[in-house]
C-alpha positions in Angstrom: -10.5 -9.2 -15.1 -9.4 -7.7 -11.3 -6.0 -6.1 -11.8 -3.8 -3.9 -9.3 -0.8 -2.1 -10.5 1.4 -0.4 -8.3 3.6 2.6 -9.4 5.7 5.3 -7.9 8.6 3.5 -6.3 12.2 4.6 -6.7 15.5 5.8 -4.9 15.3 8.4 -2.1 17.5 10.1 0.5 16.7 9.0 4.0 14.3 11.3 5.5 12.9 12.2 1.9 9.2 11.2 0.5 7.6 9.0 -2.0 4.0 8.5 -3.3 2.7 5.0 -4.2 0.1 4.3 -6.5 -2.1 1.1 -6.6 -4.2 1.5 -9.6 -7.3 -0.6 -9.9 -8.9 -2.1 -12.8 -11.9 -4.6 -13.2 -13.7 -3.6 -10.1 -14.6 -0.4 -8.4 -12.0 -0.1 -5.7 -14.0 2.3 -3.5 -16.1 -0.4 -2.2 -13.3 -2.9 -1.1 -10.5 -2.6 1.4 -7.1 -2.0 0.0 -4.0 -3.0 2.2 -0.3 -2.4 1.4 2.3 -4.8 2.2 6.1 -4.6 1.6 8.9 -7.2 1.7 12.4 -6.6 2.2 15.0 -8.9 1.1 15.3 -12.1 3.4 12.3 -10.9 5.3 8.4 -11.9 5.6 5.8 -9.7 4.2 4.5 -7.1 6.6 1.1 -5.3 6.4 1.8 -1.5 6.2 -1.4 0.0 5.9 -5.1 -0.7 4.8 -8.1 1.4 4.1 -11.6 0.3 4.5 -14.1 0.3 1.7 -17.7 1.5 1.2 -17.0 4.9 2.5 -15.9 4.1 5.8 -12.8 6.0 6.5 -11.3 3.6 8.9 -7.7 3.2 8.3 -4.7 0.8 9.6 -1.3 1.9 10.2 2.0 -0.5 11.2 3.5 0.8 14.5 6.4 1.1 12.2 5.2 3.5 10.1 2.4 5.5 11.8 2.9 9.2 11.6 5.0 9.1 8.8 2.6 7.3 6.1 -1.0 8.1 5.1 -3.0 5.9 2.8 -5.9 7.6 1.0 -8.3 7.3 -2.1 -8.8 8.9 -5.2 -12.0 7.2 -6.4 -12.1 9.7 -9.7 -8.9 7.8 -10.9 -9.9 4.0 -9.1 -6.3 4.5 -7.1 -5.4 4.2 -3.8 -2.3 6.1 -2.5 0.4 5.6 -0.1 2.1 8.7 0.7 5.6 8.0 2.5 7.4 10.8 4.4 10.2 10.8 6.6 11.8 7.8 4.9 14.3 5.3 7.1 16.7 3.0 6.1 14.3 0.4 7.4 11.8 1.2 4.9 13.5 -0.5 1.6 11.3 -3.0 0.3 9.1 -4.0 -2.7 5.7 -2.5 -1.6 2.6 -4.5 -2.8 -1.1 -3.5 -3.2 -3.6 -6.3 -2.5 -7.3 -6.6 -1.9 -9.4 -9.3 -0.4 -12.5 -7.8 -2.0 -14.3 -7.4 1.2 -15.0 -3.7 2.7 -13.0 -4.4 6.0 -9.5 -4.8 6.5 -8.3 -8.3 6.9 -5.4 -8.6 9.3 -3.6 -11.5 7.3 -1.9 -11.6 3.9 -3.5 -15.0 3.3 -6.8 -13.3 3.0 -5.7 -11.4 0.0 -7.2 -12.3 -3.2 -5.5 -10.3 -5.8 -2.1 -8.7 -5.6 -0.2 -6.0 -7.7 3.6 -6.8 -8.8 5.1 -4.6 -6.7 7.2 -1.5 -7.0 10.2 -1.2 -5.4 11.5 1.4 -2.8 15.0 2.2 -2.0 16.4 4.6 0.7 19.9 5.6 0.4 22.1 8.4 0.7 
């Protein structure tokens, strides 16, 4: 049974950092692209970052997070991490990880086959 479980969300001050993790089970995540999305209250879901699978190191970042967020894999833990630095008031949202069960990054959320439940991120002083 394929499962994705996010963790690491919480409250952080502007300019602070958080590290989100997406733990996969029921499949070996290193062979598949994993995408992070976020959804703020009253807004649509935004694709934040994606990492290719099968040894391809290609990554994608939304313009809004480029230079501040870093996506990476920990294959020993079957996990994909999202390091978020210099957090801004625009960043609060529920952050989800998802996979389309292919090695490349799909551009759209409708192509995702499995989703986690999400982890909330709040940025406030």
